[in-house]
C-alpha positions as CSV (number, residue, x, y, z in Angstrom):
1,M,19.5,28.0,-40.1
2,R,16.1,28.5,-38.3
3,L,15.7,24.7,-38.4
4,I,18.2,24.0,-35.6
5,P,16.5,26.4,-33.0
6,M,13.1,25.0,-33.8
7,L,14.4,21.5,-33.5
8,F,16.0,22.3,-30.2
9,A,12.9,24.0,-28.9
10,C,10.8,20.8,-29.9
11,V,13.3,18.4,-28.0
12,L,13.3,20.7,-25.0
13,A,9.5,20.8,-24.8
14,A,9.3,17.0,-25.1
15,A,11.9,16.5,-22.4
16,I,10.0,18.9,-20.1
17,G,6.7,17.1,-20.8
18,A,8.3,13.7,-20.1
19,A,9.6,15.0,-16.7
20,A,6.3,16.5,-15.6
21,P,4.7,15.0,-12.5
22,A,1.7,12.6,-12.9
23,H,-1.6,14.5,-13.6
24,A,-4.1,14.9,-10.8
25,D,-6.5,12.6,-12.8
26,D,-3.9,9.7,-12.3
27,T,-3.6,10.0,-8.5
28,Y,-6.1,10.1,-5.5
29,S,-6.4,13.3,-3.5
30,Q,-6.3,13.2,0.3
31,D,-10.1,14.0,0.4
32,E,-10.8,11.0,-2.0
33,I,-8.7,8.6,0.2
34,L,-10.5,9.8,3.4
35,A,-13.9,9.3,1.7
36,K,-12.8,5.8,0.5
37,A,-11.5,4.9,4.0
38,K,-14.8,6.1,5.6
39,G,-16.7,3.9,3.3
40,F,-14.4,0.9,3.8
41,F,-14.0,1.1,7.6
42,G,-17.5,2.4,8.3
43,A,-16.3,5.5,9.9
44,T,-13.0,7.7,10.1
45,T,-11.5,7.8,13.5
46,K,-9.0,10.4,14.4
47,G,-6.2,7.8,14.5
48,L,-7.1,6.6,11.0
49,A,-7.3,10.3,9.6
50,E,-3.9,11.0,11.3
51,A,-2.5,7.9,9.7
52,I,-3.7,8.9,6.2
53,Q,-2.3,12.5,6.8
54,K,1.1,11.1,7.8
55,V,1.3,9.0,4.6
56,F,0.3,11.9,2.4
57,A,2.8,14.1,4.1
58,E,5.6,11.6,3.5
59,K,4.8,10.0,0.2
60,G,2.3,12.3,-1.7
61,Q,-0.7,11.2,-3.6
62,P,-1.1,7.4,-4.4
63,N,-2.2,6.2,-7.8
64,A,-3.9,2.9,-6.5
65,V,-5.3,1.4,-3.3
66,I,-6.1,-2.1,-2.1
67,L,-9.1,-2.6,0.2
68,G,-8.9,-6.0,1.9
69,E,-8.8,-8.1,5.0
70,E,-6.2,-10.2,6.6
71,A,-5.4,-12.6,9.5
72,S,-2.0,-13.1,11.1
73,G,-0.5,-14.8,14.1
74,A,2.9,-15.4,15.6
75,I,4.9,-17.2,18.3
76,G,8.3,-15.9,17.3
77,V,7.7,-17.0,13.7
78,G,4.6,-15.6,12.1
79,L,2.3,-16.0,9.1
80,R,0.0,-13.5,7.4
81,Y,-2.6,-14.1,4.8
82,G,-4.9,-11.5,3.1
83,E,-7.0,-10.8,0.2
84,G,-8.5,-7.6,-1.3
85,M,-9.6,-5.6,-4.3
86,L,-7.2,-3.5,-6.2
87,E,-8.5,-0.3,-7.4
88,R,-6.4,2.0,-9.7
89,K,-7.2,5.7,-10.1
90,A,-6.7,5.4,-13.9
91,G,-9.5,2.7,-13.8
92,G,-9.7,-1.0,-13.6
93,G,-9.5,-3.3,-10.7
94,R,-8.8,-7.0,-9.8
95,Q,-8.7,-9.4,-6.9
96,V,-5.3,-9.5,-5.1
97,Y,-4.0,-11.9,-2.5
98,W,-1.0,-11.9,-0.2
99,Q,0.8,-14.0,2.2
100,G,4.1,-14.0,3.9
101,P,6.3,-15.2,6.8
102,S,7.9,-13.2,9.5
103,I,10.4,-13.8,12.3
104,G,11.0,-11.7,15.4
105,F,9.8,-11.0,18.9
106,D,6.2,-11.2,18.0
107,F,3.4,-13.1,19.8
108,G,-0.3,-13.3,19.5
109,G,-2.9,-13.0,16.7
110,N,-5.1,-10.5,15.0
111,A,-7.6,-10.0,12.3
112,S,-7.5,-6.7,10.4
113,K,-9.1,-4.6,7.7
114,V,-6.3,-3.4,5.4
115,F,-6.5,-0.2,3.4
116,T,-3.2,-0.1,1.3
117,L,-2.1,3.1,-0.5
118,I,0.0,2.3,-3.5
119,Y,2.6,4.6,-5.1
120,N,4.3,4.5,-8.4
121,L,2.3,1.6,-9.9
122,D,2.5,2.3,-13.6
123,D,1.5,-1.3,-14.6
124,T,-0.7,-3.5,-12.4
125,E,1.7,-6.5,-13.2
126,A,4.4,-4.6,-11.1
127,L,2.3,-5.3,-7.9
128,F,2.8,-9.1,-8.1
129,Q,6.1,-9.6,-6.2
130,R,7.6,-9.8,-2.8
131,Y,7.8,-6.8,-0.5
132,P,10.2,-6.8,2.4
133,G,9.2,-5.0,5.6
134,V,9.7,-4.5,9.2
135,D,6.6,-4.6,11.3
136,G,5.8,-3.6,14.9
137,S,2.4,-4.1,16.3
138,F,0.6,-3.8,19.5
139,Y,-3.1,-4.9,19.4
140,V,-5.1,-5.1,22.5
141,V,-8.7,-5.5,21.2
142,A,-8.3,-2.7,18.5
143,G,-5.8,-0.4,17.0
144,V,-4.5,1.4,13.9
145,G,-1.1,0.6,12.4
146,I,0.9,1.6,9.4
147,N,4.1,0.6,7.8
148,Y,5.9,0.9,4.4
149,Q,6.9,-1.8,2.0
150,Q,9.0,-1.1,-1.1
151,S,10.2,-3.2,-4.0
152,G,11.8,-1.2,-6.9
153,K,9.9,2.0,-7.3
154,V,6.5,0.6,-6.1
155,I,5.8,1.7,-2.5
156,L,2.9,0.2,-0.5
157,A,1.6,1.8,2.7
158,P,-0.9,-0.7,4.4
159,I,-3.0,1.0,7.1
160,R,-4.5,-1.8,9.3
161,T,-7.2,-1.6,11.9
162,G,-8.2,-4.7,13.7
163,V,-8.9,-6.8,16.7
164,G,-6.8,-9.3,18.5
165,L,-4.1,-9.7,21.2
166,R,-0.7,-9.3,19.6
167,A,2.4,-7.4,20.5
168,G,6.0,-7.3,19.1
169,A,8.2,-6.5,16.2
170,S,9.4,-8.6,13.3
171,I,11.0,-8.7,9.9
172,G,9.5,-10.6,6.9
173,Y,7.9,-10.0,3.5
174,L,4.6,-10.2,1.9
175,H,4.1,-11.7,-1.4
176,Y,1.4,-10.2,-3.6
177,S,-0.1,-12.6,-6.0
178,K,-3.1,-13.1,-8.4
179,E,-4.0,-16.5,-6.9
180,H,-4.8,-17.5,-3.4
181,S,-2.0,-19.7,-1.8
182,W,-1.5,-21.4,1.5
183,I,2.2,-21.5,1.0
184,P,3.6,-18.4,2.5
185,F,6.9,-18.4,0.7
């Protein structure tokens, strides 16, 4: 008769362990991300620090980041191309590329450094897919912008700072891939 309560206790302990949140060792702290951003961008501006604080307040701690660069332009219809290095908190990294079309009231061009916070990336392969998104931008010489992209449970929060002359709003998607491609679809 003692076997049933012990079995129940073991099943309950296993269920609680499975529902436990990710360990701090698997995610980046806000201080780690601010230090990475400072190293990547060369300095941490007030706007960049506020953007990172906003993402942490809304989404919590990321378990991966992409540090990269991109160029984009639009005259109603736009294109965006980028490349960067994926770094996972749990270790490992790889080169990543992204490209995608957009359509909207969007005119101009810009070049940006992109610091993307990634949430719920259990397997690196889950990154390589299309992420729909809405983007609003206003670049006059320089600026900081952020938007969210989600596909399934993976959430991306690209933080961009760049130069150019661009204004507008658009909808589109970015396709993250292992190989560089000039075809944006």
